[in-house]
C-alpha positions as CSV (number, residue, x, y, z in Angstrom):
1,M,21.7,60.4,-28.7
2,V,18.4,62.0,-27.8
3,K,18.1,65.5,-26.4
4,H,15.0,66.9,-24.7
5,V,14.3,70.6,-25.2
6,L,11.7,72.7,-23.3
7,V,9.8,75.0,-25.6
8,T,7.4,77.8,-24.6
9,L,4.6,78.6,-27.1
10,T,1.9,81.2,-27.1
11,D,-1.7,80.0,-27.2
12,E,-1.9,80.9,-30.9
13,Q,1.3,79.0,-31.7
14,Y,0.0,75.9,-29.8
15,R,-3.3,76.1,-31.7
16,C,-1.2,75.9,-35.0
17,I,0.7,72.9,-33.7
18,S,-2.5,71.2,-32.7
19,Q,-4.0,71.8,-36.1
20,L,-1.0,70.1,-37.7
21,R,-1.1,67.1,-35.5
22,G,-1.9,64.1,-37.6
23,K,-0.6,65.8,-40.7
24,M,3.0,66.5,-39.7
25,G,3.2,64.0,-36.8
26,N,1.2,62.2,-34.2
27,S,2.4,64.2,-31.1
28,D,3.3,67.8,-30.3
29,A,7.0,66.8,-30.3
30,E,6.8,65.2,-33.7
31,V,5.0,68.2,-35.2
32,L,7.5,70.7,-33.7
33,R,10.5,68.5,-34.8
34,N,9.1,68.2,-38.4
35,I,8.4,72.0,-38.6
36,F,12.0,72.7,-37.5
37,L,13.4,70.2,-39.9
38,A,11.4,71.7,-42.8
39,W,12.5,75.2,-41.8
40,L,16.1,74.0,-41.5
41,S,15.9,72.3,-44.9
42,E,14.6,75.5,-46.5
43,K,17.3,77.6,-45.0
44,T,20.0,75.2,-46.0
45,G,18.8,75.1,-49.5
46,M,18.9,78.9,-49.7
47,G,22.5,78.8,-48.4
48,C,21.7,80.6,-45.2
49,W,22.9,77.8,-42.9
50,R,26.5,76.9,-43.9
51,E,29.3,76.1,-41.5
52,T,32.6,77.7,-42.0
53,P,35.6,75.3,-42.1
54,A,36.6,76.5,-38.6
55,E,33.0,75.7,-37.3
56,A,33.1,72.3,-38.9
57,E,36.4,71.4,-37.2
58,K,34.9,72.3,-33.8
59,T,32.0,69.9,-34.2
60,A,34.2,67.1,-35.6
């Protein structure tokens, strides 16, 4: 299932996304998705993003 999310960026944030185009993805959407996934991976590895058993049951 695909979800579309509207994101508002400052000019400076958009410049950063533009500079990463071609390195982290071919479109703004790919770059943002890959930045988010890298951030999420980092947080998960640090143990900051763990579901409690009750939260896991809600999503199952």
